[in-house]
N, C-alpha and C positions, 0 to 999 in steps of 0.2 A: 519197130515203131519208135519215133522220136519223143523224147521227153520234152514238155514244155514248161517253162517257168510261169509261175502265176504272178501277174502285176497286181500290186496292191496299193490302195491309197494311202498317203501319209497320215499320220495321227494329227490331232488338233494342234498339239504343241509344235510339232514340225511345219504345219501349214502357217502358223502365226509367225514362227521365227524366221522362215524363209520369205514370207511375204513382206515382213517389215524390212528385211535386208535388201530385198529387190526394190521395193518401194523407195527406199532411201538412196539406193544406187541410181534409180531413175531420176530423182530430184538432183542429187549431187552431180553426176555426170552429164545427164541429159540437160540439166539446167545450164551447165557450163557451155555445152555445145549450142543451145538455143541462144543464150546471151551473146556469144561470139558472132552468131549468125545475124543476130539483130543489131549488133554494134554500129554498122554503118548508118542504119536508120536512126538510131537512137542519137548518134553524134549530130545529125541534122536538126535535132529538136532543140539545140542549144549547147552551150559550152559546159554547163554544169549537169546536163542530162545523164551522161555515162555514169557520173559519179553517184547520182541519185538512184539510177537503175541498179548499180552495182550494190549499193547499200541495202536496197530493197531485196535484191536477190541473196544477199549475205544473211538476211533474217530468216531466210528458208533453207538455204544451202548448208550452213553450220550446224543447225540442228540435224539435218540429214546426215552429215558426215559423222557427228557423234552417235547417231542411232546406228550407222553402219559399223562403227567400232564396237559399240556395245553388243549388237546382234552378231558381229563377227566372234566375239568372245563366247556369246552363247553357242553359236554353230561349233565352234571348236570344243567347248565343254560337252556338247551333245554327241559328238562324234569321237571324242577322246578315247573311248574305250576300245575303239577298234584298232587293229594293228595298221600301221601304215609303212609304206616302203620308204627306202631312203629318197627316191625320186619325189614322192609326195611331200616328205618333210623338207626337201630341198625348195620345191616350188612354194610351199607354204612359207618358208623363210623369206624368199624373194618377194612373195606377195605382201608380207608384213612390211619389208622395206619400202616397197611401192606405196603402201597405205601411208606410211609416215612421210614419204617424200611428197605424196599428193597433198597432205594437210600442210606441210612446211612450205611447199611451193605456192599453194593458194593463199596461205596467211602472208607470205613475203609479198605476193602480187598486191594484196590490199594495202600494204605499207610502202610500196615503192613510189618514188618520186618522180620518176621519168617514164615516158611511154615506152622506152626500149626495155627497161627493167620490168616494168608491168607486163609486157609482152613475153619476156624470157621466163619469168615465174609463172605466168598463166600457161604457158607452154609446158613447163615442167609439171605443174599440178595436173594439168589435163592428160597428159601422156602418161604420168605416173598412175592416174585413176584408171585409164584404159588398160594398162598392163595389169593392174590388180584385178580388174574385172575379168579379163581373159584368163589369168591364172585362177581365178575363183571357179570359173567354168571347168578348167582342167582338173582341179581338185575335187569336183563333184563325181569325177569318175564315171 
């Protein structure tokens, strides 16, 4: 007879911690993708429209970024007692580098003065965020 593992529900603290982390990731990364997709339409609304939309998005996205960072620390602290393989530790370190690159790239995007540099920094921020998300999924084991 095969032994079966019993799946159990997460405790309340884990539900809150992970829900906040995933919600913040939805706003941060999902918002970047949505804004990029809407940009051609936004540009047609007037010369200053992209800047206005970007400022409005920033009021939502930057708090989401910092919530990601805070809940990321919380996630690490909650799981820190468990032993981790060297592969897990390596992916975790790479994820942290991506999180920093995502924030720096996105911040530099907001300060860039040419369309070319805005695009480069937006790409850096978005790709780094996507990589951090993928590595986060891998770390969930």
